[in-house]
N, CA, C and O atoms as a GROMACS GRO file, in nm:
protein
  504
    1UNK      N    1  10.394  -7.858   6.363
    1UNK     CA    2  10.440  -7.743   6.288
    1UNK      C    3  10.555  -7.786   6.197
    1UNK      O    4  10.645  -7.859   6.239
    2UNK      N    5  10.550  -7.741   6.072
    2UNK     CA    6  10.658  -7.777   5.980
    2UNK      C    7  10.766  -7.669   5.980
    2UNK      O    8  10.751  -7.563   6.040
    3UNK      N    9  10.874  -7.699   5.910
    3UNK     CA   10  10.991  -7.612   5.909
    3UNK      C   11  10.960  -7.472   5.854
    3UNK      O   12  11.004  -7.372   5.909
    4UNK      N   13  10.884  -7.465   5.746
    4UNK     CA   14  10.852  -7.336   5.685
    4UNK      C   15  10.766  -7.252   5.781
    4UNK      O   16  10.785  -7.131   5.791
    5UNK      N   17  10.672  -7.316   5.849
    5UNK     CA   18  10.591  -7.245   5.949
    5UNK      C   19  10.678  -7.191   6.062
    5UNK      O   20  10.656  -7.079   6.110
    6UNK      N   21  10.776  -7.269   6.103
    6UNK     CA   22  10.867  -7.227   6.210
    6UNK      C   23  10.947  -7.103   6.166
    6UNK      O   24  10.960  -7.008   6.243
    7UNK      N   25  11.000  -7.106   6.046
    7UNK     CA   26  11.076  -6.991   5.995
    7UNK      C   27  10.985  -6.870   5.984
    7UNK      O   28  11.025  -6.759   6.019
    8UNK      N   29  10.864  -6.890   5.935
    8UNK     CA   30  10.768  -6.780   5.924
    8UNK      C   31  10.742  -6.717   6.060
    8UNK      O   32  10.745  -6.594   6.073
    9UNK      N   33  10.716  -6.798   6.160
    9UNK     CA   34  10.688  -6.746   6.293
    9UNK      C   35  10.806  -6.670   6.352
    9UNK      O   36  10.790  -6.564   6.411
   10UNK      N   37  10.924  -6.726   6.336
   10UNK     CA   38  11.044  -6.661   6.390
   10UNK      C   39  11.075  -6.531   6.316
   10UNK      O   40  11.115  -6.432   6.377
   11UNK      N   41  11.057  -6.532   6.184
   11UNK     CA   42  11.079  -6.411   6.104
   11UNK      C   43  10.980  -6.302   6.144
   11UNK      O   44  11.017  -6.186   6.159
   12UNK      N   45  10.856  -6.340   6.162
   12UNK     CA   46  10.752  -6.245   6.201
   12UNK      C   47  10.785  -6.181   6.336
   12UNK      O   48  10.778  -6.059   6.351
   13UNK      N   49  10.821  -6.262   6.433
   13UNK     CA   50  10.855  -6.212   6.566
   13UNK      C   51  10.979  -6.123   6.560
   13UNK      O   52  10.984  -6.018   6.625
   14UNK      N   53  11.080  -6.163   6.484
   14UNK     CA   54  11.202  -6.084   6.472
   14UNK      C   55  11.174  -5.948   6.409
   14UNK      O   56  11.231  -5.847   6.452
   15UNK      N   57  11.087  -5.944   6.308
   15UNK     CA   58  11.054  -5.817   6.244
   15UNK      C   59  10.977  -5.727   6.339
   15UNK      O   60  11.003  -5.607   6.346
   16UNK      N   61  10.883  -5.785   6.412
   16UNK     CA   62  10.807  -5.708   6.511
   16UNK      C   63  10.900  -5.649   6.618
   16UNK      O   64  10.888  -5.532   6.654
   17UNK      N   65  10.991  -5.731   6.668
   17UNK     CA   66  11.087  -5.682   6.768
   17UNK      C   67  11.175  -5.571   6.711
   17UNK      O   68  11.204  -5.473   6.780
   18UNK      N   69  11.217  -5.587   6.585
   18UNK     CA   70  11.301  -5.485   6.522
   18UNK      C   71  11.226  -5.353   6.512
   18UNK      O   72  11.282  -5.247   6.542
   19UNK      N   73  11.101  -5.358   6.469
   19UNK     CA   74  11.020  -5.236   6.458
   19UNK      C   75  11.011  -5.167   6.594
   19UNK      O   76  11.037  -5.048   6.605
   20UNK      N   77  10.973  -5.243   6.696
   20UNK     CA   78  10.952  -5.186   6.829
   20UNK      C   79  11.078  -5.129   6.891
   20UNK      O   80  11.071  -5.035   6.969
   21UNK      N   81  11.193  -5.185   6.857
   21UNK     CA   82  11.318  -5.140   6.916
   21UNK      C   83  11.387  -5.032   6.835
   21UNK      O   84  11.448  -4.942   6.893
   22UNK      N   85  11.378  -5.038   6.704
   22UNK     CA   86  11.462  -4.952   6.620
   22UNK      C   87  11.392  -4.834   6.555
   22UNK      O   88  11.460  -4.740   6.512
   23UNK      N   89  11.262  -4.834   6.546
   23UNK     CA   90  11.194  -4.726   6.474
   23UNK      C   91  11.224  -4.590   6.536
   23UNK      O   92  11.229  -4.489   6.465
   24UNK      N   93  11.243  -4.586   6.667
   24UNK     CA   94  11.273  -4.459   6.734
   24UNK      C   95  11.413  -4.409   6.704
   24UNK      O   96  11.441  -4.290   6.725
   25UNK      N   97  11.503  -4.495   6.656
   25UNK     CA   98  11.640  -4.455   6.625
   25UNK      C   99  11.653  -4.398   6.484
   25UNK      O  100  11.757  -4.342   6.448
   26UNK      N  101  11.548  -4.411   6.406
   26UNK     CA  102  11.550  -4.363   6.268
   26UNK      C  103  11.505  -4.217   6.267
   26UNK      O  104  11.405  -4.181   6.330
   27UNK      N  105  11.579  -4.134   6.197
   27UNK     CA  106  11.547  -3.992   6.193
   27UNK      C  107  11.442  -3.966   6.084
   27UNK      O  108  11.470  -3.977   5.964
   28UNK      N  109  11.323  -3.931   6.129
   28UNK     CA  110  11.215  -3.893   6.038
   28UNK      C  111  11.199  -3.742   6.044
   28UNK      O  112  11.243  -3.678   6.139
   29UNK      N  113  11.137  -3.685   5.942
   29UNK     CA  114  11.118  -3.540   5.941
   29UNK      C  115  11.030  -3.495   6.057
   29UNK      O  116  11.052  -3.389   6.116
   30UNK      N  117  10.929  -3.578   6.090
   30UNK     CA  118  10.843  -3.544   6.203
   30UNK      C  119  10.774  -3.670   6.257
   30UNK      O  120  10.786  -3.778   6.199
   31UNK      N  121  10.705  -3.654   6.366
   31UNK     CA  122  10.639  -3.767   6.433
   31UNK      C  123  10.527  -3.827   6.348
   31UNK      O  124  10.502  -3.948   6.353
   32UNK      N  125  10.460  -3.744   6.270
   32UNK     CA  126  10.352  -3.794   6.185
   32UNK      C  127  10.404  -3.898   6.086
   32UNK      O  128  10.342  -4.001   6.064
   33UNK      N  129  10.519  -3.869   6.026
   33UNK     CA  130  10.578  -3.962   5.929
   33UNK      C  131  10.619  -4.091   5.999
   33UNK      O  132  10.600  -4.200   5.944
   34UNK      N  133  10.674  -4.080   6.120
   34UNK     CA  134  10.712  -4.199   6.194
   34UNK      C  135  10.589  -4.286   6.226
   34UNK      O  136  10.594  -4.408   6.214
   35UNK      N  137  10.479  -4.223   6.266
   35UNK     CA  138  10.355  -4.297   6.294
   35UNK      C  139  10.302  -4.366   6.167
   35UNK      O  140  10.255  -4.479   6.172
   36UNK      N  141  10.310  -4.295   6.054
   36UNK     CA  142  10.264  -4.353   5.928
   36UNK      C  143  10.348  -4.476   5.892
   36UNK      O  144  10.294  -4.578   5.848
   37UNK      N  145  10.480  -4.466   5.910
   37UNK     CA  146  10.566  -4.580   5.881
   37UNK      C  147  10.535  -4.696   5.975
   37UNK      O  148  10.530  -4.810   5.930
   38UNK      N  149  10.516  -4.668   6.103
   38UNK     CA  150  10.484  -4.774   6.199
   38UNK      C  151  10.356  -4.847   6.156
   38UNK      O  152  10.351  -4.970   6.155
   39UNK      N  153  10.252  -4.770   6.120
   39UNK     CA  154  10.126  -4.832   6.076
   39UNK      C  155  10.147  -4.916   5.950
   39UNK      O  156  10.094  -5.026   5.939
   40UNK      N  157  10.225  -4.863   5.855
   40UNK     CA  158  10.251  -4.935   5.730
   40UNK      C  159  10.325  -5.066   5.758
   40UNK      O  160  10.287  -5.170   5.706
   41UNK      N  161  10.429  -5.061   5.841
   41UNK     CA  162  10.506  -5.182   5.871
   41UNK      C  163  10.422  -5.283   5.947
   41UNK      O  164  10.428  -5.402   5.918
   42UNK      N  165  10.344  -5.236   6.042
   42UNK     CA  166  10.259  -5.328   6.119
   42UNK      C  167  10.150  -5.389   6.031
   42UNK      O  168  10.114  -5.505   6.048
   43UNK      N  169  10.098  -5.312   5.937
   43UNK     CA  170   9.998  -5.363   5.842
   43UNK      C  171  10.057  -5.473   5.755
   43UNK      O  172   9.995  -5.578   5.736
   44UNK      N  173  10.177  -5.450   5.702
   44UNK     CA  174  10.243  -5.551   5.618
   44UNK      C  175  10.275  -5.676   5.699
   44UNK      O  176  10.262  -5.788   5.649
   45UNK      N  177  10.317  -5.658   5.824
   45UNK     CA  178  10.345  -5.772   5.910
   45UNK      C  179  10.218  -5.853   5.935
   45UNK      O  180  10.222  -5.976   5.931
   46UNK      N  181  10.109  -5.787   5.961
   46UNK     CA  182   9.981  -5.856   5.986
   46UNK      C  183   9.936  -5.933   5.861
   46UNK      O  184   9.888  -6.046   5.872
   47UNK      N  185   9.952  -5.872   5.743
   47UNK     CA  186   9.918  -5.942   5.618
   47UNK      C  187  10.004  -6.068   5.602
   47UNK      O  188   9.954  -6.173   5.562
   48UNK      N  189  10.133  -6.056   5.634
   48UNK     CA  190  10.223  -6.171   5.625
   48UNK      C  191  10.180  -6.280   5.723
   48UNK      O  192  10.179  -6.398   5.688
   49UNK      N  193  10.147  -6.243   5.844
   49UNK     CA  194  10.107  -6.341   5.946
   49UNK      C  195   9.980  -6.416   5.905
   49UNK      O  196   9.960  -6.530   5.946
   50UNK      N  197   9.895  -6.352   5.826
   50UNK     CA  198   9.769  -6.415   5.783
   50UNK      C  199   9.784  -6.501   5.658
   50UNK      O  200   9.690  -6.572   5.620
   51UNK      N  201   9.899  -6.497   5.594
   51UNK     CA  202   9.923  -6.579   5.475
   51UNK      C  203   9.960  -6.721   5.515
   51UNK      O  204  10.004  -6.747   5.627
   52UNK      N  205   9.940  -6.814   5.422
   52UNK     CA  206   9.986  -6.951   5.442
   52UNK      C  207  10.138  -6.954   5.446
   52UNK      O  208  10.204  -6.870   5.384
   53UNK      N  209  10.191  -7.050   5.518
   53UNK     CA  210  10.337  -7.065   5.529
   53UNK      C  211  10.388  -7.144   5.410
   53UNK      O  212  10.403  -7.266   5.417
   54UNK      N  213  10.413  -7.073   5.301
   54UNK     CA  214  10.472  -7.135   5.183
   54UNK      C  215  10.610  -7.073   5.160
   54UNK      O  216  10.637  -6.963   5.209
   55UNK      N  217  10.693  -7.142   5.089
   55UNK     CA  218  10.827  -7.089   5.062
   55UNK      C  219  10.820  -6.956   4.989
   55UNK      O  220  10.891  -6.863   5.027
   56UNK      N  221  10.737  -6.941   4.885
   56UNK     CA  222  10.732  -6.810   4.818
   56UNK      C  223  10.686  -6.696   4.909
   56UNK      O  224  10.741  -6.586   4.902
   57UNK      N  225  10.586  -6.720   4.994
   57UNK     CA  226  10.538  -6.611   5.079
   57UNK      C  227  10.639  -6.575   5.187
   57UNK      O  228  10.657  -6.457   5.218
   58UNK      N  229  10.705  -6.675   5.246
   58UNK     CA  230  10.802  -6.649   5.352
   58UNK      C  231  10.928  -6.583   5.294
   58UNK      O  232  10.976  -6.484   5.349
   59UNK      N  233  10.980  -6.638   5.186
   59UNK     CA  234  11.100  -6.580   5.124
   59UNK      C  235  11.071  -6.440   5.068
   59UNK      O  236  11.154  -6.350   5.078
   60UNK      N  237  10.954  -6.423   5.010
   60UNK     CA  238  10.916  -6.292   4.957
   60UNK      C  239  10.908  -6.187   5.066
   60UNK      O  240  10.958  -6.075   5.049
   61UNK      N  241  10.845  -6.221   5.178
   61UNK     CA  242  10.839  -6.126   5.289
   61UNK      C  243  10.978  -6.097   5.342
   61UNK      O  244  11.009  -5.982   5.375
   62UNK      N  245  11.062  -6.198   5.350
   62UNK     CA  246  11.199  -6.180   5.400
   62UNK      C  247  11.275  -6.080   5.312
   62UNK      O  248  11.343  -5.992   5.364
   63UNK      N  249  11.263  -6.094   5.181
   63UNK     CA  250  11.331  -6.002   5.091
   63UNK      C  251  11.275  -5.860   5.104
   63UNK      O  252  11.350  -5.762   5.098
   64UNK      N  253  11.143  -5.850   5.122
   64UNK     CA  254  11.082  -5.719   5.142
   64UNK      C  255  11.132  -5.657   5.273
   64UNK      O  256  11.165  -5.538   5.276
   65UNK      N  257  11.137  -5.736   5.380
   65UNK     CA  258  11.184  -5.686   5.510
   65UNK      C  259  11.331  -5.642   5.500
   65UNK      O  260  11.369  -5.539   5.555
   66UNK      N  261  11.412  -5.720   5.429
   66UNK     CA  262  11.553  -5.685   5.412
   66UNK      C  263  11.566  -5.552   5.339
   66UNK      O  264  11.641  -5.464   5.382
   67UNK      N  265  11.493  -5.537   5.231
   67UNK     CA  266  11.496  -5.412   5.156
   67UNK      C  267  11.450  -5.295   5.242
   67UNK      O  268  11.507  -5.186   5.236
   68UNK      N  269  11.349  -5.317   5.322
   68UNK     CA  270  11.294  -5.211   5.407
   68UNK      C  271  11.396  -5.165   5.511
   68UNK      O  272  11.419  -5.044   5.525
   69UNK      N  273  11.457  -5.259   5.583
   69UNK     CA  274  11.553  -5.216   5.686
   69UNK      C  275  11.677  -5.153   5.624
   69UNK      O  276  11.737  -5.064   5.683
   70UNK      N  277  11.716  -5.200   5.506
   70UNK     CA  278  11.830  -5.138   5.438
   70UNK      C  279  11.797  -4.996   5.396
   70UNK      O  280  11.882  -4.907   5.405
   71UNK      N  281  11.675  -4.973   5.351
   71UNK     CA  282  11.634  -4.837   5.315
   71UNK      C  283  11.628  -4.746   5.436
   71UNK      O  284  11.643  -4.624   5.423
   72UNK      N  285  11.606  -4.802   5.554
   72UNK     CA  286  11.607  -4.722   5.677
   72UNK      C  287  11.748  -4.693   5.726
   72UNK      O  288  11.767  -4.609   5.813
   73UNK      N  289  11.850  -4.762   5.671
   73UNK     CA  290  11.987  -4.731   5.708
   73UNK      C  291  12.073  -4.847   5.753
   73UNK      O  292  12.192  -4.830   5.776
   74UNK      N  293  12.014  -4.967   5.765
   74UNK     CA  294  12.096  -5.084   5.799
   74UNK      C  295  12.180  -5.118   5.677
   74UNK      O  296  12.128  -5.127   5.566
   75UNK      N  297  12.309  -5.137   5.697
   75UNK     CA  298  12.399  -5.174   5.588
   75UNK      C  299  12.442  -5.318   5.611
   75UNK      O  300  12.524  -5.346   5.698
   76UNK      N  301  12.386  -5.409   5.530
   76UNK     CA  302  12.412  -5.552   5.551
   76UNK      C  303  12.398  -5.626   5.419
   76UNK      O  304  12.343  -5.575   5.322
   77UNK      N  305  12.450  -5.750   5.419
   77UNK     CA  306  12.432  -5.841   5.307
   77UNK      C  307  12.390  -5.976   5.363
   77UNK      O  308  12.421  -6.011   5.477
   78UNK      N  309  12.319  -6.052   5.280
   78UNK     CA  310  12.282  -6.189   5.316
   78UNK      C  311  12.331  -6.280   5.206
   78UNK      O  312  12.347  -6.238   5.091
   79UNK      N  313  12.354  -6.407   5.240
   79UNK     CA  314  12.402  -6.501   5.139
   79UNK      C  315  12.416  -6.640   5.195
   79UNK      O  316  12.376  -6.667   5.308
   80UNK      N  317  12.474  -6.729   5.117
   80UNK     CA  318  12.490  -6.869   5.157
   80UNK      C  319  12.569  -6.884   5.287
   80UNK      O  320  12.546  -6.977   5.364
   81UNK      N  321  12.661  -6.794   5.310
   81UNK     CA  322  12.745  -6.802   5.429
   81UNK      C  323  12.687  -6.728   5.549
   81UNK      O  324  12.755  -6.712   5.650
   82UNK      N  325  12.564  -6.684   5.539
   82UNK     CA  326  12.501  -6.610   5.648
   82UNK      C  327  12.486  -6.463   5.611
   82UNK      O  328  12.469  -6.428   5.494
   83UNK      N  329  12.491  -6.379   5.712
   83UNK     CA  330  12.478  -6.236   5.690
   83UNK      C  331  12.600  -6.164   5.745
   83UNK      O  332  12.671  -6.215   5.832
   84UNK      N  333  12.623  -6.046   5.692
   84UNK     CA  334  12.731  -5.959   5.740
   84UNK      C  335  12.671  -5.820   5.756
   84UNK      O  336  12.593  -5.774   5.673
   85UNK      N  337  12.710  -5.753   5.866
   85UNK     CA  338  12.660  -5.619   5.892
   85UNK      C  339  12.779  -5.524   5.897
   85UNK      O  340  12.878  -5.551   5.964
   86UNK      N  341  12.767  -5.412   5.826
   86UNK     CA  342  12.871  -5.310   5.829
   86UNK      C  343  12.864  -5.236   5.962
   86UNK      O  344  12.755  -5.211   6.014
   87UNK      N  345  12.978  -5.201   6.016
   87UNK     CA  346  12.985  -5.131   6.146
   87UNK      C  347  12.910  -4.998   6.144
   87UNK      O  348  12.868  -4.950   6.250
   88UNK      N  349  12.893  -4.939   6.028
   88UNK     CA  350  12.819  -4.812   6.020
   88UNK      C  351  12.675  -4.827   6.070
   88UNK      O  352  12.614  -4.729   6.113
   89UNK      N  353  12.622  -4.948   6.063
   89UNK     CA  354  12.486  -4.974   6.112
   89UNK      C  355  12.478  -4.942   6.261
   89UNK      O  356  12.382  -4.878   6.306
   90UNK      N  357  12.577  -4.985   6.336
   90UNK     CA  358  12.573  -4.964   6.481
   90UNK      C  359  12.600  -4.818   6.514
   90UNK      O  360  12.547  -4.764   6.611
   91UNK      N  361  12.681  -4.753   6.432
   91UNK     CA  362  12.710  -4.611   6.452
   91UNK      C  363  12.585  -4.526   6.431
   91UNK      O  364  12.574  -4.417   6.487
   92UNK      N  365  12.492  -4.575   6.351
   92UNK     CA  366  12.366  -4.503   6.328
   92UNK      C  367  12.267  -4.524   6.442
   92UNK      O  368  12.162  -4.460   6.444
   93UNK      N  369  12.299  -4.611   6.536
   93UNK     CA  370  12.214  -4.629   6.654
   93UNK      C  371  12.121  -4.748   6.651
   93UNK      O  372  12.037  -4.762   6.740
   94UNK      N  373  12.133  -4.834   6.551
   94UNK     CA  374  12.047  -4.951   6.546
   94UNK      C  375  12.086  -5.050   6.656
   94UNK      O  376  12.203  -5.066   6.688
   95UNK      N  377  11.986  -5.116   6.712
   95UNK     CA  378  12.009  -5.215   6.816
   95UNK      C  379  12.070  -5.341   6.756
   95UNK      O  380  12.015  -5.398   6.661
   96UNK      N  381  12.184  -5.383   6.810
   96UNK     CA  382  12.258  -5.496   6.755
   96UNK      C  383  12.178  -5.627   6.767
   96UNK      O  384  12.169  -5.703   6.671
   97UNK      N  385  12.120  -5.653   6.884
   97UNK     CA  386  12.053  -5.781   6.908
   97UNK      C  387  11.934  -5.801   6.814
   97UNK      O  388  11.923  -5.905   6.748
   98UNK      N  389  11.846  -5.703   6.806
   98UNK     CA  390  11.726  -5.721   6.723
   98UNK      C  391  11.760  -5.718   6.574
   98UNK      O  392  11.696  -5.788   6.495
   99UNK      N  393  11.859  -5.638   6.536
   99UNK     CA  394  11.898  -5.630   6.395
   99UNK      C  395  11.962  -5.761   6.350
   99UNK      O  396  11.929  -5.814   6.244
  100UNK      N  397  12.054  -5.813   6.430
  100UNK     CA  398  12.119  -5.939   6.393
  100UNK      C  399  12.020  -6.055   6.396
  100UNK      O  400  12.028  -6.145   6.312
  101UNK      N  401  11.927  -6.056   6.490
  101UNK     CA  402  11.826  -6.161   6.494
  101UNK      C  403  11.738  -6.156   6.368
  101UNK      O  404  11.709  -6.259   6.308
  102UNK      N  405  11.695  -6.037   6.330
  102UNK     CA  406  11.614  -6.023   6.210
  102UNK      C  407  11.692  -6.066   6.086
  102UNK      O  408  11.639  -6.138   6.001
  103UNK      N  409  11.817  -6.024   6.075
  103UNK     CA  410  11.898  -6.064   5.960
  103UNK      C  411  11.918  -6.215   5.956
  103UNK      O  412  11.919  -6.274   5.848
  104UNK      N  413  11.935  -6.279   6.071
  104UNK     CA  414  11.949  -6.424   6.075
  104UNK      C  415  11.824  -6.491   6.017
  104UNK      O  416  11.836  -6.581   5.933
  105UNK      N  417  11.706  -6.448   6.060
  105UNK     CA  418  11.582  -6.512   6.013
  105UNK      C  419  11.550  -6.473   5.868
  105UNK      O  420  11.490  -6.552   5.796
  106UNK      N  421  11.588  -6.354   5.826
  106UNK     CA  422  11.573  -6.319   5.685
  106UNK      C  423  11.659  -6.414   5.602
  106UNK      O  424  11.614  -6.467   5.501
  107UNK      N  425  11.782  -6.434   5.645
  107UNK     CA  426  11.873  -6.522   5.572
  107UNK      C  427  11.819  -6.665   5.567
  107UNK      O  428  11.824  -6.730   5.463
  108UNK      N  429  11.768  -6.714   5.680
  108UNK     CA  430  11.710  -6.849   5.683
  108UNK      C  431  11.591  -6.860   5.589
  108UNK      O  432  11.575  -6.961   5.520
  109UNK      N  433  11.507  -6.758   5.585
  109UNK     CA  434  11.390  -6.759   5.498
  109UNK      C  435  11.430  -6.760   5.351
  109UNK      O  436  11.370  -6.831   5.270
  110UNK      N  437  11.530  -6.682   5.317
  110UNK     CA  438  11.577  -6.678   5.177
  110UNK      C  439  11.638  -6.813   5.138
  110UNK      O  440  11.623  -6.857   5.024
  111UNK      N  441  11.706  -6.878   5.231
  111UNK     CA  442  11.766  -7.009   5.200
  111UNK      C  443  11.659  -7.114   5.171
  111UNK      O  444  11.691  -7.217   5.111
  112UNK      N  445  11.535  -7.093   5.213
  112UNK     CA  446  11.428  -7.187   5.180
  112UNK      C  447  11.414  -7.203   5.029
  112UNK      O  448  11.368  -7.308   4.982
  113UNK      N  449  11.451  -7.101   4.954
  113UNK     CA  450  11.438  -7.108   4.808
  113UNK      C  451  11.533  -7.210   4.747
  113UNK      O  452  11.518  -7.245   4.630
  114UNK      N  453  11.630  -7.259   4.824
  114UNK     CA  454  11.723  -7.360   4.774
  114UNK      C  455  11.666  -7.501   4.783
  114UNK      O  456  11.723  -7.595   4.728
  115UNK      N  457  11.553  -7.517   4.852
  115UNK     CA  458  11.490  -7.649   4.861
  115UNK      C  459  11.438  -7.686   4.723
  115UNK      O  460  11.366  -7.607   4.661
  116UNK      N  461  11.472  -7.805   4.673
  116UNK     CA  462  11.425  -7.844   4.540
  116UNK      C  463  11.273  -7.839   4.530
  116UNK      O  464  11.201  -7.874   4.624
  117UNK      N  465  11.226  -7.795   4.416
  117UNK     CA  466  11.083  -7.778   4.394
  117UNK      C  467  11.006  -7.907   4.420
  117UNK      O  468  10.896  -7.905   4.476
  118UNK      N  469  11.063  -8.020   4.380
  118UNK     CA  470  10.995  -8.148   4.399
  118UNK      C  471  10.974  -8.179   4.547
  118UNK      O  472  10.869  -8.229   4.586
  119UNK      N  473  11.073  -8.150   4.628
  119UNK     CA  474  11.062  -8.173   4.773
  119UNK      C  475  10.960  -8.078   4.832
  119UNK      O  476  10.876  -8.119   4.913
  120UNK      N  477  10.966  -7.952   4.793
  120UNK     CA  478  10.873  -7.853   4.845
  120UNK      C  479  10.728  -7.888   4.809
  120UNK      O  480  10.636  -7.869   4.890
  121UNK      N  481  10.708  -7.939   4.687
  121UNK     CA  482  10.573  -7.977   4.646
  121UNK      C  483  10.521  -8.095   4.728
  121UNK      O  484  10.406  -8.094   4.772
  122UNK      N  485  10.604  -8.195   4.750
  122UNK     CA  486  10.565  -8.312   4.829
  122UNK      C  487  10.528  -8.270   4.971
  122UNK      O  488  10.432  -8.322   5.029
  123UNK      N  489  10.605  -8.176   5.027
  123UNK     CA  490  10.582  -8.131   5.165
  123UNK      C  491  10.468  -8.030   5.174
  123UNK      O  492  10.424  -7.998   5.284
  124UNK      N  493  10.420  -7.979   5.060
  124UNK     CA  494  10.312  -7.881   5.061
  124UNK      C  495  10.359  -7.740   5.094
  124UNK      O  496  10.282  -7.661   5.148
  125UNK      N  497  10.484  -7.709   5.062
  125UNK     CA  498  10.541  -7.578   5.097
  125UNK      C  499  10.537  -7.479   4.981
  125UNK      O  500  10.599  -7.373   4.989
  126UNK      N  501  10.466  -7.512   4.874
  126UNK     CA  502  10.459  -7.418   4.761
  126UNK      C  503  10.316  -7.378   4.734
  126UNK      O  504  10.289  -7.300   4.644
   0.00000   0.00000   0.00000
């Protein structure tokens, strides 16, 4: 297994864990909407799992996952120095362990974009 495949697998597992732990803490108008969101998130996760482990696909999914959890109420940033989470996230009821684990792997996936194109091409990661 190569490095990009490892990040893909860990990101996938972290997102699945986050969905299973945190979706119930999000206030939806009704149960039907919550079920629709669960199906949508699980569908996107399955599509990601079936893609090849390339830097664009892994980083792209990571950015999509980051945007998604932020739209649900997680207040965080990612960057070269890692991730930072605003305390308001925990006040909203999000699980600290699964949220921080997901943010860690999102950040790692985004950092893959810093690998020089020539190296990524030689390794077959593009």
